[in-house]
N, C-alpha and C positions, 0 to 999 in steps of 0.2 A: 723102608716105605712107612709114612706116617699112618697111625691108626687113630681114627676119630671116634671117640666115645663120649660125646657131649650132645647127643641127639635130643635130650630133654630140653636143652636150650634152643637149638636150631638143628633141624635134620640136615644132614649132609653126607653124601652128595644128593642131589635131586634127580628124579627121573629125567632122561634126556628130553622128553616131551615138554617138560616145564621150561627148560632153557630155550627150546625152540619157540614155544608160545610167547615168552617174554620178548625175545629178540625180534620175532616176526612182527609182533604188535608195535614195538618201538620203531621198526624200520618202515612198516607199511601204513600204520594207522596213528599218525602223530597228533590227530585232533582230539579235543576234549569231548567226552560224551555228553549229550544233552545240551550242547552249546551252539548248535547251528543246524540248518536244514540241508546242508550240502552232504554229499555222499560219504565223505570220510567220517564226518560226525555221526552219521546214521550207522556206519559200520562199527564204530566204537560203541554206540548204543547197543548194537546187536551182541557184541562181545559181553558187555556187562549183563545184559538180559539173559543170555545163554548160561553164564556162570551162576547167576542168581537162581535160575531154574534147576541147574544141576545140584546146587546146595540144597534147595527145597526138596528135591527127590531123595537125596542122600540121607537127610535127617527127618524125612517124613513130615515136612512142614507144609501145612495145607495150601498156603498161597505164597508164591515167591516174592510178592510185594512186601511181605513181612521180614524179608532179609535185608538188613542194613549193612553196607560195607563199612568197615573201620580199618584203621591202620595197624591194629593189633588187638589182642584180647583185653589189655589194660584199658584201652580207650572204650571198648564196649562195656566193660564192667563199670567204669566211671559214669558212662552215659546212663546205664541202668540204675545204679545206686543214687546218683545225684538227681536223676530225673524222676524218681519215685518217692524217695524218703524226704520227709519234711520234719520240722521241729514238732516234737510230741509223738512221733512214730517210734516203734521198737523193731529192731532187726536182730535175727539170730544167725550166727555163723559158727564155725568150728575152729579148734586150736591148730589145725593143720593147714590153714590158708596161707597163700602167697601174699606178698605185700601189695599186689594189685587189688586185693580185696581189703586188707587190713588198713592200708594208708588212707584210702578214700573214707572208710568207716571212721577212722580217727578224726578226720576233718569234719565229718558229719556230726560226730559227737559234740564237737565244739559249737555246732549250730543247733543243738537241742535234740538230736536223735539218740535214743537209748540203744545200747548194744549188749547182747549176751553172747559170750564165747563159750561154746560147749566143749568141755575137755574130752579129748580122744585118748585112747589107750596108748601105751608106750610103743606099740606096733603101728600106731596111726589109725586104728579102727574107730569109726564113729558108731555109736549106738543110737538108732533112730528114736528110741524111747526118750533119750536124754534131750533130744530136740523138742519132742512133744511136751515134756515137762516144763519147758521154759516159755511156752507160748502164753502171751498175755492178751488182754483185751485190745491193746493198741499195737500188737505185732503185725507189721505190714509186709514183711519180707523175710524169707529164709535164703541165705546164699552160702553154698558150699562148693568145694572143688570136687570134681569127679574122681580124680586120682592125684595123690600127693606127688609133687615134684621132688620131694626129698627122699621118700622111701617107697614111692610107687603104690601105696595102699589104695585099693579101689573102694570107693564109698558106696553105700547102699542107696543109690539115687532113686530107685523106684519106690522104696519104702518112704523116703523123705518126701518125694513128690506126692505120694498118696496122702500123707499127713497134711501137707500144704493144701492139697485140693479139698480134703475133708473140712479143713478149718477156714477155707476161703482166704488163704495167704499166698502171696506171690512167691513163686519158687524160681530163683535164679541159679543156673548151673554154670560154673567155670569149667569149661571142657578143654583147657589149654593142653593138658597132658593126655587126653583121651580121644579127642576128635580125630578120626582116621585110623584109630587103633582098636577102640571098643565100640560096639554097636550103640547108637544113640537114636532114639525115636521120641521126638518131642511130645507126641500124643500119648503113646504107651507109657512113657516115663513121667507124664504130667509136668512137663517142663514149660513154664510160662515164658521164661527168658533164657536163651542159650547164648553164651559168649564163647567164641572160638577164635583162635589165632591161626593164621595160614601157614606159618613158617616151621611148624613142628611136624606132627605126624600126618598132616594133610599135604606135605611135600611142596607147599607154595613158597614164594619168596618172602623175605622179611618185608615188613611194611604192609602186610595184608591181614585181614581178619574179617569177621562179621558178627552181627548180633541179630538173633531172632527175637522178635517181640510179638507175643500173642495178641490177637485182636481183643479190643475191649479194655486194655490197660491204659491208664492215664500216666503218660511219661512225657516229661518236658525235654526238649532238645538240649544237648550239651554245647553244640556249636551251631551258630547261625550265619548264614551268608548266601552266596549265589547257589542256585540249584538248576538253573535253566528252565524252571517252570514258575508260573505266577510272578514273572519278573516285574509286573506293574505294582506289586505290593511290597511294603516295607517289612512285612512279617513273613515268617517261614510258612510254607504250605502246611496244611493240616492233614495231608494224606501221606501214606507210606509208599515208598521209602523216603521220599523227598524231605519229609519233616525232620529227619535226622542226618541228612547228607549234605551239609553245607560245604561248598568248595569242590574243587576238581578231584575226581577219583583217580586212584592209581591204576589206570587201565592195563598197562603191561603186567603189573603185579597180579591183578585180578585174573587176567588171562592165564598167567602161570598157575595161580591157585586152581582155576578150573581144570587145567591139564593135570595137576597133582591129584585132584579128586577123581578124575577120569582114570588115571593110572590105578588108583586104589580099587575102583569098581571093576576094572579089567583083571587085576591080579587076584582080587578077593580079599575082603577084610580079614577073614579067618586065617587065610594063608599067611598074611603079613603078621598077624598076631601070633600065630604058631611059631613062626621063625624067630621072632624077637623073644618070645617066651622060652624057647629052647635055649637060646644064648644066655638069657638071664639065669635060667635054672642051672646051666653048666657053670657059670661064674659062681653062683651061690654055693653049689655043691663042692666045688674045688676050694673055694675060700674057707669053707668050714673045716677043711682038712689042714689048713695052714695055721700053725701055732702063732698066736699073737694077733690074728685078724679078728676083729669084732664086726659082725654084721648087724644092721638095723632094719626094722620093719618085720613084716610077716615072714615066717620061715617057709611059707607055701608060695612058690612063685606064681601060681595060678590066681592068687589073691592080690596081685600087684601088676602094674605095667612094668616095662623093661628098664627099671631104674634100680640100681644097687648102690646103697650107701654103706661105707665101711670106714674103719680106722685101723691103724696098725700100732698096737701097744700104746706107748705114751708119745709117739711121734706126732708132731704137729701136722694136720692134714695138708697145710700149705707146703710143707717140706716134702711130703709123699707125692703130692701132685707135681711139684717141681722136678723131682727125680724121675717120675714117669714121663714127664715132658722132655727133659733135657737128655736123660740117659737112654730112654727106651722109645722115644718119639711116639708116646701115647698121650692123647689129649683127653683129659678128664675135667671135672669141675670141683673146686674145693671151697670150703667155707660154709656160709649160712644159706646160700642158694636163694636169697631174697625171701626167705621164709623163717625168720627168727622164732616165731611162735611154734612152728613145727619142730624146730630143734629143741626148744624148751620142752615140748611134749615128749620127745624121744630121749631126752637127757644128754644132748650134745652141745647145748649152748654154754659158753659163747664161741667155742673153737670150731664147731661144725664137723663136717665129715668130708671124705673123698667120695665123690659120686661118679659112677660110670653109667652111662645110658646108651644101650645098643640101639641100632637102627636096622632097617630092612636090608641095607646094602653092606652091612658088616659081614665078615666071613669067619669060618671056623678058625682059620689061621690067626685072625685078629684076637679072638677069644683066648686061644692057646698062648699067644705072646703076652697078653695081659696077665694071665695066671702065672706064667713063668716069671714075669717081671715082679709081681707081688711076692712070689716065693723068694726071689733073689733079695728083695728089699728087707724081708723079715729074717733072712739068714745071717 
């Protein structure tokens, strides 16, 4: 039986309620939300509204109107970065960021935006004081990941949020690896913009995500088009969420996302975190005993999400991943994980690592089979 250990890319399987919500919406509510006064359109409007309300409650967002649906976290980050930063502005980020942050920033640099990348430790830790030291008079925004997709290191977001608040700088958090797994409170954590994807720890389908934008921020839309509102105007509406939601939404996917969040609320965030943390700790503990296995990131599992990156001696990570896949039917992720700067930080560029990322639906047997497979490969 196949073992899926690539949950940092996409969680699998999903709770049954997610599949049910997607299929039911596809079969029963085929209309576009906000595009008509008939009952089917109003029913899809209700689905979108209910999920938006659930998201607002889950992340302590004051008003659900500030929740903008996107097709993934990358779209949300692009919207935020390109909607706020202009020539002459300065932005601060970290060396552990995913390409979803680094590539838009590279583009913006060519358009006159200055960028500072704060170096993290070899374990992936960020020192908030290093962020504060880099603040300039034209610093407009700070953007960091909540947890590394390479080594799982959890960043000190409350400290960074407090620095940003004190200095009057916009704080954008990439919660791709943490939403649904770690507690996030946009008010307590001083988060001005929260970018989340639906298909990872929120248990939603691919093609879903959202962006929270705090009231009072001047952000330009990334996409313009039909919204179902103010149709008489050639310009996008100036109110949320319509200002940022051009085009037809993924209603079945959003319904599935809502079901995923409801599952987390019923199971309990801490219960899910504890189970994944137990598995990650077991993997790390046993890997440390295997000669030739090198682990990356913090040695303390509690300081990371359930992502474990490793290499075996001088073996190419791609070779190890292929053996795990072909011989042991274990699915991992190898290479640079769309985060080359993170691999430069931990010293694994350009070959990368083998990454295993456990999920809530993995079992003890899955973990035991992985450990045995790695022992066999090293022997």
